[in-house]
C-alpha positions in Angstrom: 18.7 30.6 -73.3 19.2 26.9 -74.1 22.4 25.3 -75.2 23.7 21.9 -76.3 23.6 20.6 -72.7 19.9 21.5 -72.5 18.9 19.4 -75.5 18.9 16.0 -73.7 16.9 17.5 -70.8 14.3 19.1 -73.1 14.1 16.1 -75.3 13.5 13.8 -72.3 10.8 16.1 -71.0 9.0 16.2 -74.3 9.1 12.4 -74.7 8.0 12.0 -71.1 5.0 14.3 -71.5 4.1 12.8 -74.9 4.1 9.3 -73.4 2.2 10.0 -70.2 -1.0 8.4 -71.4 0.8 5.6 -73.4 0.5 2.9 -70.8 2.5 1.8 -67.7 6.1 2.4 -66.9 8.8 1.0 -69.1 12.6 1.1 -68.8 12.8 3.7 -71.5 10.2 6.0 -70.0 11.8 5.8 -66.6 15.3 6.5 -68.0 13.8 9.5 -69.9 12.4 10.8 -66.7 15.7 10.3 -64.9 17.4 12.4 -67.6 15.7 15.4 -66.1 17.7 14.9 -62.8 20.7 17.1 -63.2 23.8 16.9 -61.0 24.2 20.7 -60.5 27.9 20.5 -59.7 28.7 18.8 -63.1 25.8 20.0 -65.2 24.9 16.6 -66.6 22.0 14.3 -65.9 22.4 11.2 -63.8 21.7 8.8 -66.7 24.4 10.4 -68.8 26.8 10.4 -65.8 26.3 6.7 -65.4 24.9 7.0 -61.9 21.8 4.9 -62.6 22.9 1.3 -62.2 19.6 -0.7 -62.4 15.9 -0.3 -62.8 13.3 -2.7 -61.5 9.7 -2.3 -62.5 7.0 -4.3 -60.7 3.5 -3.1 -61.7 3.2 0.5 -60.5 6.4 0.4 -58.4 9.8 1.4 -59.7 13.0 0.6 -57.9 16.0 2.8 -59.0 19.4 1.6 -57.9 21.8 4.5 -58.3 25.0 6.0 -56.9 26.5 9.5 -56.5 29.9 10.7 -57.7 31.3 10.5 -54.2 30.3 9.2 -50.8 29.2 12.1 -48.6 28.1 14.2 -51.6 26.4 17.3 -50.3 23.7 16.9 -53.0 22.5 13.4 -51.9 19.1 14.7 -50.7 18.7 16.9 -53.8 19.4 14.1 -56.2 17.4 11.5 -54.3 14.4 13.8 -54.3 14.9 14.4 -58.0 14.9 10.7 -58.6 11.7 10.2 -56.8 9.9 13.2 -58.3 11.0 12.4 -61.8 10.0 8.8 -61.8 6.6 9.7 -60.2 5.9 11.8 -63.3 5.9 8.6 -65.5 2.4 7.4 -66.3 1.4 4.4 -64.2 4.0 4.9 -61.4 2.5 5.0 -57.9 5.6 4.4 -55.9 9.4 4.8 -56.2 12.1 3.1 -54.2 15.3 5.0 -54.4 18.1 2.6 -53.6 21.4 4.5 -53.1 24.5 2.3 -53.3 28.3 2.8 -53.2 29.4 -0.4 -54.9 30.5 -0.4 -57.6 32.1 2.9 -56.9 31.3 5.5 -59.6 34.2 6.8 -61.7 34.4 9.2 -64.7 34.8 6.3 -67.1 31.1 5.6 -66.5 30.0 8.9 -68.2 28.4 8.2 -71.6 30.8 8.8 -74.5 30.4 12.2 -76.1 28.7 13.8 -73.1 31.4 16.5 -72.9 
């Protein structure tokens, strides 16, 4: 059963799948891919949560600078693996550098307006 929270996830997946053969990685395609990475404790994706701070695309390599909701988060490995796997699904991406940072510290005000 899907609900309102599933719509961004399903929409991101369909856009990602539709654009797989449309050329190399772009900021929009990478962000769509990252919308499939859900923080299971909160139930929102890491883009909506404001955890993705910066993307750098150099050819077939994408560097994702991101944070977590708290240092020592028990889901660090889960989310980091999700970042890598999601971005590798983007057409033209051969390598992902997952750069976890703690500054600036994440806070609830970084969540996209209307997410709740």
